[in-house]
C-alpha positions as CSV (number, residue, x, y, z in Angstrom):
1,X,-0.1,0.2,-0.1
2,X,2.8,2.4,0.8
3,X,4.2,2.1,-2.9
4,X,0.7,2.8,-4.4
5,X,0.5,6.1,-2.0
6,X,4.1,7.2,-3.0
7,X,3.4,6.8,-6.7
8,X,0.1,9.0,-6.2
9,X,1.8,11.5,-4.1
10,X,5.3,11.9,-5.8
11,X,5.6,14.5,-8.6
12,X,7.9,13.8,-11.6
13,X,10.9,16.0,-12.0
14,X,11.7,17.7,-15.2
15,X,13.8,14.6,-16.5
16,X,10.9,12.2,-15.9
17,X,8.4,14.7,-17.6
18,X,10.9,14.9,-20.8
19,X,11.2,11.0,-20.7
20,X,7.5,10.5,-20.5
21,X,7.2,13.1,-23.7
22,X,9.6,10.9,-25.4
23,X,7.7,7.6,-24.5
24,X,4.5,9.3,-25.5
25,X,6.1,10.1,-29.0
26,X,7.0,6.4,-29.3
27,X,3.6,5.4,-28.9
28,X,2.2,7.9,-31.3
29,X,4.8,6.6,-33.7
30,X,3.4,3.1,-33.2
31,X,-0.1,4.5,-33.9
32,X,1.2,6.0,-37.2
33,X,2.3,2.7,-38.1
34,X,-1.0,1.1,-37.2
35,X,-3.0,3.7,-39.6
36,X,-0.6,3.1,-42.5
37,X,-0.7,-0.8,-41.9
38,X,-4.7,-0.5,-41.9
39,X,-5.0,-1.5,-38.2
40,X,-6.8,1.8,-37.3
41,X,-9.6,3.4,-39.6
42,X,-9.9,7.1,-39.4
43,X,-13.4,7.8,-38.0
44,X,-13.0,11.3,-36.2
45,X,-15.4,12.5,-33.4
46,X,-17.6,15.1,-34.8
47,X,-19.0,16.9,-31.8
48,X,-16.7,19.3,-29.8
49,X,-18.9,18.6,-26.8
50,X,-18.3,14.9,-27.1
51,X,-14.5,15.6,-27.4
52,X,-14.7,17.7,-24.2
53,X,-16.5,15.2,-22.4
54,X,-14.0,12.3,-23.6
55,X,-11.0,14.5,-22.5
56,X,-12.5,14.9,-18.8
57,X,-13.7,11.5,-18.5
58,X,-10.6,9.6,-20.0
59,X,-8.5,11.1,-17.4
60,X,-10.5,9.2,-14.6
61,X,-11.3,6.2,-16.6
62,X,-9.3,4.4,-18.3
63,X,-6.2,6.4,-17.4
64,X,-5.9,7.0,-13.7
65,X,-8.1,4.0,-12.9
66,X,-5.8,1.6,-15.0
67,X,-2.5,3.3,-13.9
68,X,-3.3,2.8,-10.3
69,X,-4.5,-0.8,-10.7
70,X,-1.8,-1.8,-13.1
71,X,1.4,0.2,-12.3
72,X,1.1,1.8,-8.9
73,X,2.5,-0.9,-7.0
74,X,5.5,-1.6,-9.6
75,X,8.8,-0.1,-8.5
76,X,12.5,-0.3,-9.5
77,X,14.2,-3.5,-9.0
78,X,11.2,-5.6,-9.4
79,X,11.3,-6.8,-13.4
80,X,8.8,-9.7,-12.7
81,X,6.4,-7.4,-11.2
82,X,6.8,-5.0,-14.3
83,X,6.2,-8.0,-16.5
84,X,3.4,-9.3,-14.6
85,X,1.8,-5.9,-14.4
86,X,2.3,-5.5,-18.4
87,X,0.9,-8.8,-19.1
88,X,-2.3,-8.1,-17.0
89,X,-2.8,-4.7,-18.6
90,X,-2.8,-6.1,-21.9
91,X,-5.1,-9.3,-21.1
92,X,-7.5,-6.9,-19.3
93,X,-8.5,-5.3,-22.6
94,X,-9.8,-8.5,-24.4
95,X,-11.6,-9.6,-21.2
96,X,-13.4,-6.2,-21.3
97,X,-14.7,-7.0,-24.8
98,X,-15.6,-10.6,-24.1
99,X,-17.4,-9.8,-21.0
100,X,-19.2,-6.9,-22.6
101,X,-18.0,-4.4,-20.1
102,X,-18.9,-0.8,-20.6
103,X,-15.4,0.3,-22.1
104,X,-14.7,-3.0,-23.8
105,X,-14.4,-2.6,-27.6
106,X,-14.6,-5.2,-30.4
107,X,-10.9,-4.1,-31.6
108,X,-9.6,-5.4,-28.3
109,X,-9.7,-8.8,-29.7
110,X,-7.6,-7.9,-32.7
111,X,-4.0,-9.0,-31.9
112,X,-2.6,-6.0,-33.8
113,X,-4.6,-3.8,-31.6
114,X,-3.3,-5.7,-28.6
115,X,0.3,-5.1,-29.7
116,X,-0.6,-1.5,-29.7
117,X,-1.8,-1.7,-26.2
118,X,1.3,-3.5,-25.2
119,X,3.4,-0.6,-26.5
120,X,1.2,1.8,-24.6
121,X,1.1,-0.6,-21.6
122,X,5.3,-0.8,-21.8
123,X,5.8,3.0,-22.1
124,X,3.6,3.6,-18.9
125,X,5.6,0.8,-17.3
126,X,8.9,2.3,-18.2
127,X,7.7,5.9,-17.3
128,X,6.4,4.6,-13.9
129,X,9.6,2.9,-13.0
130,X,11.8,5.8,-14.1
131,X,10.1,8.5,-12.4
132,X,8.7,6.9,-9.2
133,X,5.5,8.6,-10.0
134,X,2.2,7.5,-11.5
135,X,1.5,10.9,-13.0
136,X,3.7,10.5,-16.1
137,X,2.0,7.2,-17.0
138,X,-1.4,8.6,-16.4
139,X,-0.8,11.3,-18.7
140,X,0.7,9.2,-21.4
141,X,-2.1,6.9,-21.1
142,X,-4.7,10.0,-21.2
143,X,-3.2,11.4,-24.1
144,X,-3.1,8.2,-26.3
145,X,-6.8,7.5,-25.2
146,X,-7.9,11.0,-26.3
147,X,-6.2,10.9,-29.5
148,X,-7.3,7.3,-30.4
149,X,-11.0,7.7,-29.4
150,X,-11.1,11.3,-31.0
151,X,-9.5,10.2,-34.5
152,X,-10.2,6.4,-34.8
153,X,-13.3,5.5,-32.5
154,X,-15.6,8.5,-33.1
C-alpha cells in the first residue's frame, strides 16, 4: 500500500517529464504505423462537446484507474512485477470486450490492436519505474486514449 500512496503523491521531476514525452511520442509513432498498416481506420469524433467530455472522463477512466490498478505497485528492482503488470494490463482489454463491459471494444480482440496496447503499457510501465510517480504514466495513457478515440473511434 505504501508503494501505491508513494506513486500517487510523488510528482515527477523535469527529466521524468521529458522521458514521458519521448515515450508518448514512441506510442504515437506506433499508432501512425497502425494507421498506415490499416489496423486503425480514421473515424473522427464530430462533436466538440463529445470531445470535451471524452477529454475529461478519459483522465479518470481509463487513465488514472488503470494506471493505479496495473502500475502503481510496480517499482525499480522488480522486473517480474513489471512483466506481470504489463501482461495483466494487456489481458484486461480483451477480457473487457468478451465480458461486454462498458469500456470493452470489439477491436480489443484484434492481436494487432493488442500489440498497440502492449506498446502503450510498456511506455507507461517504463515511465512509472523511471519516475517513481504514477502521473507521467497517467498523462501518457490519457493522451493516447484521447487521440485514439477522437480520431479513430468516433
